[in-house]
N, C-alpha and C positions, 0 to 999 in steps of 0.2 A: 576661454576657460583656462584657469591657471593649471600649472603642473600638479599642484596639491589636490585640486578639485578632480582632475582626471584620475589620479591614484585612488581617491576616495570612491569615485564612481565605479572603477574597476573592482575594488574590494567589495563594495556592496553587491555588485552584479555577481561576483564569484560566490559570495555567501548565499545569495538567493538561489543560484544554480545548485549549490550543494544541498541546500535545504530541500529543494524540490526533488533532487535525485534521491536523497534519503527517504523522502515521503514515498516515492515510487517503489523503492526497494522494500519498504515496510508494507506497502499495499500488496505487492507480489508475494512477499514472504508469508503474510497472514493468510492470504488465499491459498497458497501452497500447503501450509500446515493444516488448514481445515479440510482441504481436498484430500490430503494424505490420510488423515484420520477417517474420512468418509470411505476412502479406498480400503483401508484396513478393516473397517467395520463391515463393508460389503463382502470382503473375503471371508470374514468370520460368520456372518449371517446368511451368505449366499443370496444377496438382494441386489446384485450388480445391475445397473449403475446408479441406483436411486440414492443411496447414502453418499456416494461420491458427489453426485450433483447437489444434494442437500448441503453437504459441507462447502462446496464451491459457492453456492448462493448465500449461505450464512456468512461466510468470510467476505464476499463481495459487498453485500448489503451493509454489513457491519463497518467495513472500511469506508464506504461511501458516506455513511452516517457520520463517522468520525471526521472525515475531511470536511463535510458540510458544517459540522459543529466548530471545527478549527477555523474555517473561513469566516464565521460570524464574529470571531474575536477581534 
């Protein structure tokens, strides 16, 4: 492998790693937002923990669907 090929491979690997790290942060962030809103709605309606769990699962299922859709491209 030439020196140029090694640098290109390292750059591609780095970009791929950053892409997956960003996707992981997005996944966690969306779930956290939906869970937070569920928590706040639970506090308002006194339905703890049902809306918190609903928010979590809506965020989780939504992000799994988006990852699945992205992986098909």
